[in-house]
VOSE-475521 format. One record per residue: x, y, z of N, C-alpha, C in turn; residue number from 1. Coordinates in pm, 1 decimal, padded with zeros to 6 digits, always signed. Each point is the difference from the previous one (the first is absolute). Layout:
BEGIN
- n.x/n.y/n.z/ca.x/ca.y/ca.z/c.x/c.y/c.z/nr
- X/Y/Z/X/Y/Z/X/Y/Z/NUM
...
REM end
This chain:
BEGIN
- n.x/n.y/n.z/ca.x/ca.y/ca.z/c.x/c.y/c.z/nr
- -00983.6/-04006.0/+04510.1/-00007.7/-00041.1/+00140.2/-00059.0/-00139.9/+00011.6/1
- +00053.8/-00080.4/+00091.7/-00065.1/-00128.2/+00026.0/-00111.8/+00021.9/+00102.1/2
- -00075.8/-00106.3/+00029.0/-00116.6/+00014.8/+00086.4/+00036.1/+00050.5/+00139.6/3
- +00110.0/-00052.0/+00055.0/+00038.9/+00042.0/+00134.5/+00029.5/+00149.2/+00003.4/4
- +00070.2/+00048.0/-00101.9/+00030.3/+00143.2/-00005.9/-00127.1/+00083.0/-00015.0/5
- -00095.9/-00053.4/-00074.4/-00127.6/+00070.7/-00015.5/-00074.0/+00009.9/+00132.3/6
- -00000.8/-00110.5/+00076.8/-00067.4/+00004.1/+00130.6/+00068.5/+00101.9/+00090.9/7
- +00131.6/+00003.5/-00004.6/+00074.0/+00097.5/+00081.2/-00034.3/+00142.6/-00043.6/8
- -00017.0/+00018.7/-00131.7/-00037.3/+00132.1/-00050.4/-00141.2/+00037.6/+00043.4/9
- -00090.9/-00098.8/+00002.1/-00135.9/+00025.1/+00048.9/+00006.7/+00043.0/+00146.4/10
- +00082.9/-00069.4/+00078.3/+00014.7/+00034.5/+00141.7/+00051.8/+00142.2/+00017.2/11
- +00078.2/+00047.3/-00099.4/+00053.9/+00135.6/+00005.5/-00100.8/+00102.8/-00050.7/12
- -00119.7/-00046.7/-00037.6/-00104.5/+00093.3/-00040.7/-00010.6/+00025.7/-00147.8/13
- +00059.8/-00086.2/-00083.3/-00004.1/+00021.1/-00144.8/-00117.6/-00075.0/-00061.7/14
- -00106.6/+00070.7/-00035.6/-00114.8/-00067.0/-00057.8/+00029.3/-00051.0/-00140.5/15
- +00104.3/+00054.6/-00064.0/+00044.9/-00053.8/-00128.4/+00033.0/-00148.7/+00013.8/16
- +00068.0/-00033.7/+00107.6/+00040.6/-00138.2/+00023.0/-00121.8/-00088.9/+00023.8/17
- -00101.2/+00053.1/+00068.3/-00121.6/-00078.5/+00022.4/-00066.6/-00032.0/-00133.5/18
- -00004.2/+00097.4/-00088.7/-00062.0/-00024.2/-00130.0/+00079.2/-00103.7/-00079.4/19
- +00132.0/+00004.2/+00013.5/+00082.3/-00099.8/-00070.0/-00026.0/-00140.3/+00053.6/20
- -00014.4/-00012.7/+00132.1/-00034.6/-00130.5/+00057.7/-00135.7/-00047.3/-00051.6/21
- -00095.3/+00091.7/-00009.5/-00131.4/-00034.8/-00052.7/+00013.0/-00050.5/-00143.7/22
- +00077.1/+00070.4/-00078.7/+00023.9/-00038.2/-00138.9/+00054.0/-00141.8/-00011.3/23
- +00095.6/-00032.2/+00083.9/+00066.7/-00131.0/-00008.5/-00086.0/-00114.1/+00053.1/24
- -00075.5/+00027.8/+00105.0/-00060.1/-00110.9/+00072.7/-00152.4/-00010.8/-00008.6/25
- -00067.9/+00104.4/-00043.7/-00147.4/-00006.2/-00004.2/-00053.3/-00116.1/-00084.6/26
- +00055.9/-00028.0/-00119.9/-00059.5/-00108.0/-00081.0/+00003.7/-00137.0/+00067.4/27
- +00116.4/-00040.7/+00054.2/+00003.4/-00133.4/+00059.0/-00073.2/-00004.0/+00134.5/28
- -00000.6/+00112.2/+00072.7/-00078.8/+00004.6/+00122.4/-00148.4/-00017.2/-00032.4/29
- -00045.1/+00068.1/-00105.2/-00140.5/-00012.1/-00040.6/-00034.0/-00144.4/-00034.2/30
- +00092.1/-00067.7/-00069.4/-00025.3/-00139.2/-00037.8/-00014.8/-00088.2/+00123.3/31
- +00083.9/+00021.6/+00100.9/-00009.7/-00081.7/+00121.7/-00123.5/+00035.4/+00082.0/32
- -00027.5/+00128.5/+00010.9/-00116.3/+00041.5/+00078.0/-00129.6/-00052.5/-00060.8/33
- +00001.0/-00011.9/-00131.3/-00117.7/-00049.2/-00070.4/-00039.1/-00141.4/+00045.3/34
- +00096.2/-00073.8/+00055.0/-00031.2/-00136.8/+00043.6/-00081.8/-00002.5/+00128.0/35
- -00004.6/+00112.7/+00071.6/-00074.3/+00002.9/+00126.3/-00102.6/+00112.2/+00008.7/36
- +00000.1/+00089.1/-00098.6/-00090.4/+00114.5/+00004.5/-00088.2/+00003.8/-00123.5/37
- -00119.6/+00056.2/+00011.1/-00078.7/+00027.8/-00119.9/+00079.4/+00095.6/-00089.6/38
- -00002.6/-00024.1/-00129.9/+00078.6/+00081.8/-00093.2/-00030.3/+00148.0/+00016.0/39
- -00126.6/+00033.5/+00027.5/-00039.4/+00140.6/+00011.5/+00066.8/+00069.6/+00117.9/40
- +00050.4/-00076.5/+00097.2/+00058.7/+00059.0/+00120.3/+00152.7/+00002.2/-00001.6/41
- +00061.3/-00060.8/-00101.8/+00146.0/-00009.8/-00003.0/+00064.7/+00138.0/-00005.3/42
- -00053.8/+00089.8/-00082.0/+00060.8/+00132.8/-00011.1/-00000.3/+00072.5/+00134.0/43
- -00111.6/-00011.5/+00075.8/-00006.8/+00066.7/+00130.0/+00106.5/-00053.7/+00094.7/44
- +00016.3/-00131.8/+00001.6/+00098.7/-00059.9/+00090.3/+00141.9/+00035.5/-00044.3/45
- +00023.4/+00007.8/-00131.1/+00131.6/+00043.7/-00048.8/+00031.5/+00140.2/+00050.4/46
- -00096.5/+00089.2/-00008.0/+00022.8/+00136.5/+00046.5/+00031.5/+00002.2/+00149.0/47
- -00077.7/-00076.0/+00078.0/+00025.9/-00005.1/+00143.4/+00137.4/-00060.3/+00029.2/48
- +00040.4/-00096.1/-00081.6/+00132.0/-00061.9/+00016.7/+00110.6/+00102.9/-00014.0/49
- -00006.6/+00082.1/-00105.3/+00108.7/+00095.4/-00022.4/-00006.0/+00118.1/+00095.8/50
- -00118.7/+00030.3/+00051.6/-00006.7/+00098.2/+00108.0/+00067.7/-00055.6/+00125.5/51
- -00019.8/-00130.3/+00025.9/+00065.7/-00063.0/+00114.8/+00151.0/-00006.6/-00020.7/52
- +00043.5/-00021.7/-00123.5/+00143.8/+00005.1/-00031.0/+00054.0/+00138.7/+00033.8/53
- -00073.5/+00102.2/-00039.7/+00041.5/+00137.9/+00028.4/+00014.2/+00022.9/+00150.6/54
- -00099.6/-00049.1/+00074.4/+00002.6/+00021.5/+00144.8/+00105.7/-00085.1/+00069.6/55
- +00024.8/-00120.6/-00052.5/+00085.7/-00093.8/+00071.6/+00142.7/-00010.0/-00048.7/56
- +00035.2/+00077.4/-00102.5/+00133.3/-00014.6/-00059.7/+00113.2/+00023.8/+00099.7/57
- -00021.6/+00090.5/+00094.2/+00105.6/+00028.8/+00097.5/+00031.0/-00120.7/+00087.5/58
- -00097.6/-00091.7/+00013.9/+00021.8/-00118.3/+00082.9/+00050.8/-00119.8/-00077.7/59
- +00022.8/+00016.8/-00130.5/+00047.3/-00112.1/-00082.5/+00140.7/-00041.2/+00042.0/60
- +00020.2/-00132.0/+00013.3/+00132.1/-00055.4/+00029.1/+00033.8/-00097.9/-00111.1/61
- +00109.9/+00018.4/-00070.6/+00033.5/-00082.7/-00117.3/+00045.7/-00140.7/+00035.5/62
- -00088.0/-00078.6/+00064.2/+00032.6/-00138.1/+00033.6/-00027.5/-00093.5/-00118.1/63
- -00069.0/+00048.8/-00099.6/-00034.5/-00078.2/-00118.5/-00038.4/+00095.8/-00110.8/64
- -00046.8/-00051.9/-00112.0/-00035.3/+00087.0/-00112.5/-00109.5/+00099.7/+00037.1/65
- +00015.3/+00122.7/-00048.7/-00100.8/+00101.9/+00027.1/-00135.0/-00040.8/-00058.0/66
- +00001.5/-00074.1/-00111.0/-00125.5/-00044.7/-00060.2/-00079.0/-00087.2/+00097.8/67
- +00070.6/-00082.4/+00078.0/-00066.5/-00083.2/+00099.4/-00060.8/+00083.6/+00111.1/68
- +00069.1/+00105.8/+00037.0/-00052.6/+00092.4/+00101.5/-00128.5/+00066.2/-00050.6/69
- +00003.5/+00044.1/-00126.0/-00118.9/+00063.3/-00058.3/-00115.5/-00099.6/-00006.6/70
- +00031.0/-00125.0/-00039.1/-00106.9/-00100.4/-00005.6/-00057.0/-00027.5/+00139.3/71
- +00084.6/-00000.7/+00102.2/-00049.2/-00018.0/+00135.7/-00100.3/+00109.1/+00037.4/72
- +00029.5/+00122.0/-00041.8/-00092.4/+00111.1/+00025.5/-00130.1/-00021.8/-00077.5/73
- +00012.0/-00041.4/-00126.3/-00119.6/-00023.8/-00081.8/-00087.9/-00108.4/+00062.2/74
- +00061.5/-00106.0/+00053.6/-00076.1/-00106.7/+00065.3/-00076.9/+00054.0/+00119.6/75
- +00066.1/+00083.4/+00079.1/-00067.9/+00056.3/+00117.0/-00114.6/+00092.2/-00041.1/76
- +00023.4/+00079.1/-00104.3/-00106.1/+00089.4/-00046.5/-00118.4/-00080.5/-00053.1/77
- +00028.7/-00109.5/-00070.7/-00107.9/-00085.4/-00051.3/-00077.0/-00063.5/+00115.6/78
- +00073.1/-00045.0/+00102.9/-00065.5/-00060.9/+00116.1/-00088.5/+00101.3/+00072.2/79
- +00050.8/+00123.5/+00015.0/-00080.4/+00104.2/+00063.6/-00126.3/+00027.7/-00080.3/80
- +00016.5/+00006.4/-00130.8/-00113.3/+00026.1/-00088.3/-00105.4/-00109.8/+00014.6/81
- +00045.9/-00124.7/-00005.3/-00093.6/-00111.1/+00008.0/-00062.8/-00011.9/+00138.5/82
- +00077.5/+00034.7/+00102.7/-00054.5/-00000.9/+00135.3/-00115.4/+00099.0/+00011.6/83
- +00020.8/+00117.6/-00060.3/-00107.0/+00100.1/+00002.7/-00123.4/-00050.4/-00074.4/84
- +00024.9/-00085.9/-00100.4/-00110.3/-00053.8/-00077.9/-00069.2/-00118.5/+00067.6/85
- +00069.3/-00062.7/+00096.2/-00064.2/-00114.4/+00062.4/+00092.3/-00087.7/+00081.0/86
- +00067.1/-00101.8/-00062.8/+00079.6/-00096.9/+00076.2/+00105.9/+00066.2/+00086.7/87
- +00021.2/-00056.3/+00118.1/+00096.2/+00059.4/+00093.0/+00142.0/-00043.4/-00028.0/88
- +00018.3/-00111.9/-00065.6/+00135.7/-00046.9/-00030.8/-00001.2/-00063.2/-00137.2/89
- +00101.4/+00030.3/-00080.5/+00005.4/-00051.2/-00136.4/+00137.4/-00054.5/-00028.6/90
- +00003.6/-00101.3/-00081.9/+00127.3/-00059.8/-00038.2/+00042.2/+00056.7/-00134.2/91
- +00098.0/+00091.3/+00003.9/+00051.9/+00058.6/-00123.1/+00124.4/-00077.0/-00041.7/92
- +00036.4/+00003.0/-00130.2/+00116.3/-00074.7/-00047.0/+00124.9/+00032.8/+00081.1/93
- +00075.1/-00100.7/+00039.1/+00118.9/+00020.7/+00082.5/+00120.4/+00036.0/-00085.6/94
- -00004.9/+00115.6/-00064.0/+00110.7/+00040.2/-00086.3/+00086.3/+00106.3/+00064.0/95
- -00039.4/+00045.7/+00119.3/+00082.4/+00100.8/+00065.1/+00125.4/-00065.3/+00055.4/96
- +00114.6/+00060.9/-00026.4/+00125.6/-00056.9/+00048.1/+00024.6/+00044.1/+00143.5/97
- +00093.7/-00066.8/+00064.5/+00038.7/+00042.1/+00134.2/+00047.5/+00143.7/-00007.0/98
- -00040.0/+00076.7/+00101.2/+00042.1/+00139.2/+00000.2/-00104.2/+00091.8/-00058.1/99
- -00117.2/-00052.4/-00037.8/-00106.5/+00088.6/-00046.8/-00043.9/+00082.2/+00119.5/100
- +00035.7/+00127.8/-00000.4/-00016.5/+00082.7/+00118.6/-00140.7/+00046.4/+00023.4/101
- -00023.3/+00055.7/+00115.4/-00128.8/+00055.7/+00035.8/-00012.9/+00134.1/-00068.1/102
- -00113.9/+00021.9/-00064.3/-00025.1/+00131.0/-00059.6/-00074.4/+00083.0/+00102.0/103
- +00074.1/+00073.1/+00080.4/-00065.9/+00079.1/+00101.9/+00060.7/+00137.3/+00005.8/104
- -00009.2/+00058.3/+00115.3/+00060.9/+00129.7/+00016.0/-00096.5/+00111.8/-00035.6/105
- +00022.2/+00116.2/+00055.8/-00088.9/+00111.0/-00023.1/+00013.2/+00053.0/-00140.1/106
- -00106.3/+00052.0/-00055.0/+00003.3/+00062.3/-00131.6/-00091.5/+00120.7/+00002.6/107
- +00034.6/+00101.1/-00076.6/-00084.3/+00117.3/-00012.8/-00123.5/-00039.2/-00079.7/108
- -00120.3/+00008.2/+00057.6/-00121.0/-00039.8/-00072.2/-00017.4/+00076.2/-00130.5/109
- +00042.0/+00126.2/-00002.5/-00012.3/+00078.6/-00123.7/+00088.6/-00057.9/-00109.0/110
- +00122.5/-00040.2/+00037.7/+00089.9/-00059.2/-00098.4/-00054.5/-00133.5/-00049.1/111
- -00054.3/-00079.3/+00093.4/-00056.8/-00128.8/-00039.0/-00115.1/+00021.2/-00097.9/112
- -00083.0/+00100.8/+00027.5/-00112.8/+00028.1/-00089.0/+00049.4/+00043.6/-00137.3/113
- +00105.3/+00079.4/-00002.3/+00054.4/+00045.0/-00128.4/+00057.7/-00116.2/-00079.5/114
- +00071.8/-00088.1/+00069.3/+00054.7/-00116.4/-00069.4/-00110.4/-00088.2/-00055.5/115
- -00105.6/-00019.0/+00079.9/-00112.3/-00080.6/-00047.3/-00060.8/+00063.9/-00123.8/116
- -00012.0/+00132.6/+00002.6/-00057.6/+00070.5/-00114.6/+00088.2/-00015.2/-00123.2/117
- +00132.9/+00003.4/+00020.6/+00091.1/-00013.6/-00113.9/-00010.3/-00138.1/-00063.4/118
- -00004.7/-00104.1/+00083.3/-00009.9/-00135.1/-00053.8/-00134.8/-00021.7/-00068.8/119
- -00105.5/+00057.1/+00059.8/-00131.8/-00010.2/-00061.5/-00001.4/+00073.1/-00133.2/120
- +00062.0/+00118.6/-00002.5/+00003.4/+00079.2/-00123.2/+00079.3/-00070.4/-00108.9/121
- +00106.1/-00071.8/+00039.7/+00080.4/-00070.5/-00099.5/-00083.6/-00105.2/-00072.1/122
- -00081.8/-00074.0/+00077.0/-00086.5/-00099.8/-00062.3/-00111.4/+00068.8/-00078.4/123
- -00053.1/+00110.1/+00054.1/-00106.5/+00072.8/-00069.5/+00048.3/+00057.4/-00132.3/124
- +00131.6/+00026.9/-00008.8/+00055.8/+00054.5/-00123.9/-00013.4/-00097.9/-00115.7/125
- -00026.4/-00126.1/+00030.8/-00017.9/-00099.1/-00106.2/-00136.4/+00013.4/-00067.1/126
- -00086.8/+00083.6/+00058.8/-00132.9/+00018.1/-00057.2/-00105.6/-00052.8/+00094.7/127
- -00127.4/+00022.2/-00032.6/-00107.5/-00049.0/+00086.4/-00004.9/-00152.0/+00001.4/128
- -00060.3/-00055.8/+00103.3/-00015.0/-00145.5/+00007.9/-00067.2/-00050.4/-00127.3/129
- +00060.0/-00104.2/-00057.4/-00054.3/-00057.5/-00122.8/+00059.9/+00057.0/-00127.1/130
- +00078.5/+00108.6/+00011.6/+00064.7/+00055.7/-00118.7/+00111.0/-00095.3/-00045.6/131
- +00040.3/+00004.6/-00127.0/+00090.9/-00102.0/-00053.9/+00128.4/-00021.3/+00080.0/132
- +00071.9/+00108.1/+00031.6/+00128.4/-00017.8/+00067.6/-00017.4/-00040.3/+00146.5/133
- -00100.5/+00056.1/+00065.3/-00021.9/-00038.7/+00140.2/-00046.9/-00144.9/+00008.1/134
- -00081.0/-00041.9/-00096.8/-00046.1/-00138.4/-00001.0/+00117.4/-00094.9/-00025.2/135
- +00090.2/+00039.4/-00090.1/+00118.9/-00082.4/-00025.3/+00084.1/-00011.5/+00126.6/136
- +00018.4/+00111.8/+00072.2/+00075.1/-00001.2/+00126.8/-00067.5/-00092.6/+00101.7/137
- -00132.6/+00013.9/+00012.3/-00072.8/-00081.4/+00097.8/+00011.3/-00149.3/-00030.7/138
- -00022.5/-00035.6/-00126.0/-00001.4/-00141.8/-00035.9/+00139.9/-00061.7/+00005.1/139
- +00100.1/+00070.9/-00052.0/+00132.7/-00060.8/-00016.8/+00092.0/+00020.8/+00119.8/140
- -00024.6/+00105.2/+00080.4/+00088.2/+00025.4/+00114.1/-00070.2/-00022.3/+00133.0/141
- -00118.2/+00058.4/+00017.6/-00070.2/-00018.6/+00126.9/-00052.1/-00143.1/+00011.7/142
- -00062.9/-00051.8/-00108.3/-00055.3/-00135.6/+00004.3/+00096.3/-00104.8/-00053.6/143
- +00112.3/+00043.5/-00054.9/+00106.1/-00090.7/-00045.5/-00049.7/-00102.6/-00102.3/144
- -00083.8/+00043.2/-00092.3/-00049.3/-00092.1/-00102.8/+00099.6/-00007.0/-00115.4/145
- +00010.3/-00115.3/-00066.1/+00087.0/-00011.0/-00116.7/-00049.0/+00092.5/-00111.0/146
- +00091.6/+00035.4/-00090.1/-00033.8/+00091.3/-00109.8/-00119.1/-00051.8/-00079.6/147
- +00001.6/-00130.1/-00034.4/-00106.7/-00055.7/-00083.2/-00136.2/+00014.4/+00068.1/148
- -00004.6/-00025.6/+00131.5/-00126.8/+00009.3/+00071.2/-00045.9/+00144.8/+00010.0/149
- +00095.4/+00091.1/+00030.9/-00034.9/+00141.7/+00009.3/-00051.4/+00051.4/-00134.1/150
- +00066.1/-00040.4/-00107.1/-00041.8/+00043.7/-00133.3/-00141.4/-00048.9/-00030.4/151
- -00027.6/-00125.9/+00034.4/-00133.0/-00055.0/-00025.7/-00106.5/+00074.9/+00079.4/152
- +00030.2/+00031.5/+00126.0/-00096.1/+00071.7/+00083.5/-00025.6/+00141.5/-00051.4/153
- +00105.3/+00060.3/-00059.8/-00016.7/+00135.1/-00054.3/-00052.5/-00001.8/-00142.9/154
- -00000.3/-00119.7/-00061.2/-00049.3/-00010.8/-00136.0/+00092.3/+00061.5/-00102.5/155
- +00132.1/-00011.4/+00024.5/+00098.8/+00057.8/-00092.2/+00107.9/-00104.0/-00027.8/156
- +00079.1/+00018.6/-00106.9/+00112.3/-00089.9/-00025.2/+00103.8/+00009.2/+00112.1/157
- +00080.5/-00105.2/+00012.4/+00101.9/-00001.6/+00105.9/+00097.7/+00116.6/-00013.4/158
- +00036.5/+00032.5/-00125.6/+00092.9/+00111.3/-00021.3/-00056.3/+00131.3/+00053.0/159
- -00130.5/+00018.5/-00016.9/-00064.3/+00121.7/+00051.1/+00001.6/+00000.9/+00152.0/160
- -00027.2/-00115.4/+00061.4/+00002.3/-00009.1/+00146.2/+00139.3/+00033.9/+00052.9/161
- +00102.9/-00053.2/-00066.5/+00137.8/+00029.8/+00042.4/+00029.4/+00148.3/-00012.3/162
- -00043.5/+00059.8/-00111.1/+00024.9/+00142.8/-00022.2/-00069.2/+00084.3/+00106.6/163
- -00123.4/-00037.8/+00032.8/-00072.3/+00074.8/+00103.1/+00069.1/-00010.6/+00135.0/164
- +00045.6/-00119.9/+00033.1/+00069.2/-00019.3/+00128.2/+00129.5/+00080.2/+00002.8/165
- +00070.3/+00003.0/-00113.6/+00124.7/+00076.0/-00009.1/-00027.7/+00149.1/+00019.9/166
- -00105.6/+00050.9/-00067.0/-00034.5/+00141.9/+00015.0/-00042.5/+00029.6/+00143.3/167
- -00070.6/-00094.3/+00062.2/-00042.2/+00019.6/+00139.2/+00121.6/+00014.1/+00091.2/168
- +00101.0/-00086.0/-00021.6/+00121.9/+00010.6/+00081.9/+00068.1/+00133.8/-00020.8/169
- +00005.5/+00045.7/-00125.7/+00064.2/+00127.8/-00028.4/-00073.9/+00115.6/+00066.8/170
- -00133.5/-00004.3/-00006.8/-00078.2/+00109.0/+00058.6/+00009.7/-00000.5/+00151.4/171
- -00000.7/-00119.5/+00059.3/+00013.5/-00009.0/+00145.2/+00137.3/+00050.0/+00042.9/172
- +00101.5/-00038.3/-00075.8/+00136.3/+00045.9/+00029.5/+00007.9/+00152.0/-00008.1/173
- -00057.3/+00057.7/-00106.4/+00004.4/+00145.3/-00017.5/-00074.9/+00070.1/+00112.3/174
- -00114.0/-00055.2/+00040.1/-00079.1/+00060.5/+00106.9/+00075.9/-00001.8/+00132.1/175
- +00067.0/-00112.3/+00029.6/+00074.2/-00010.2/+00125.3/+00124.0/+00088.3/-00001.4/176
- +00056.9/+00021.1/-00118.0/+00115.7/+00089.4/-00008.5/-00040.1/+00144.0/+00025.0/177
- -00115.4/+00040.1/-00054.3/-00036.7/+00140.4/+00005.3/-00071.1/+00038.4/+00128.3/178
- -00050.7/-00100.3/+00074.8/-00069.9/+00031.6/+00123.5/-00146.2/+00029.9/-00026.6/179
- -00072.9/+00045.6/+00101.3/-00142.9/+00013.2/-00007.7/-00050.3/+00096.5/-00104.3/180
- +00061.6/+00113.6/-00015.8/-00044.1/+00094.8/-00100.1/+00122.3/+00054.3/-00067.5/181
- -00017.4/+00051.8/-00120.1/+00115.0/+00047.7/-00075.2/+00079.9/+00095.6/+00085.2/182
- +00126.9/-00032.3/+00019.2/+00090.4/+00086.1/+00073.0/-00010.4/-00011.8/+00150.5/183
- -00096.0/-00077.3/+00050.5/-00014.4/-00010.6/+00144.9/+00098.0/-00101.1/+00053.3/184
- +00055.0/+00027.5/+00117.5/+00091.8/-00094.7/+00060.6/-00074.8/-00087.6/+00097.0/185
- +00059.1/-00114.7/+00032.8/-00063.1/-00094.4/+00090.9/+00014.6/+00043.2/+00142.6/186
- -00058.9/-00077.4/+00092.3/-00001.4/+00037.5/+00140.2/+00136.7/+00015.0/+00060.3/187
- +00090.8/-00091.3/-00030.9/+00133.0/+00012.5/+00059.5/+00071.1/+00120.8/-00055.5/188
- -00032.0/+00036.2/-00125.0/+00063.4/+00115.9/-00060.1/-00038.7/+00124.6/+00076.9/189
- -00116.4/-00004.0/+00067.9/-00038.6/+00115.5/+00078.0/+00101.8/+00020.4/+00111.6/190
- +00069.4/-00112.0/+00036.3/+00101.3/+00011.1/+00104.6/+00139.9/+00002.7/-00057.6/191
- +00028.1/-00090.8/-00099.0/+00139.5/-00009.7/-00040.1/+00027.4/-00054.2/-00137.9/192
- -00094.1/-00052.3/-00074.7/+00040.4/-00074.1/-00119.1/-00091.9/+00009.8/-00119.0/193
- +00028.6/-00076.0/-00109.6/-00061.9/-00000.7/-00132.8/-00120.9/-00090.0/-00028.6/194
- -00005.6/-00080.3/-00135.4/-00113.9/-00083.1/-00054.5/+00027.2/-00112.5/-00105.2/195
- -00076.9/-00126.2/-00052.3/+00052.5/-00118.1/-00079.8/-00078.6/-00094.6/-00092.2/196
- -00027.2/-00142.7/-00004.3/-00045.3/-00090.9/-00110.2/-00084.0/-00130.6/+00027.6/197
- -00054.9/-00094.2/-00087.4/-00073.9/-00130.0/+00009.7/+00071.8/-00121.6/-00055.3/198
- -00056.9/-00116.5/+00001.3/+00072.9/-00100.6/-00073.2/-00035.1/-00144.7/+00011.9/199
- +00099.2/-00080.3/-00027.8/-00016.6/-00141.6/-00011.6/-00041.1/-00032.9/-00139.1/200
- +00059.7/-00100.2/-00062.4/-00033.9/-00033.0/-00138.2/-00139.5/-00052.0/-00010.5/201
REM end
């Protein structure tokens, strides 16, 4: 499926499609968000972004790339986050394309909570904060550091850093495919559908 088809599937209630969008877009979204957010807060804003995608997918209009629409949502979520922290208006990178839709519309709070738990669990599956694979994910994907710098910060050879990042992607993908607990289906599956993966090189 291409991105537009995935958004349409999300609008139809398929949480599998939401996980696939997360897989494709979380790494580069994290890199952009890192330019305006403290690194420690990027994961929270990413989760809120994909919850907003879930809620707003029905209002998506394919006037431009779906990735631009998702980035527009991420920018708004980052602005809301920073507003809560202090400044009332912030200048985020102007990478949203025309047609980045409003992420609104009613959502079942229980479903939103379940989705948040699933995304949190996917990151938690990498291990506790500071563990090798989670640290590799944080440094190379959330903070977008080069391999050499991440390796130096972890005190390991570059090949080891790459291997850890690769394993982190695999574990995140497996966690998103299987859902919150072994055999458990996602929130949309409670109504109509299945479960999915992570990503970005």
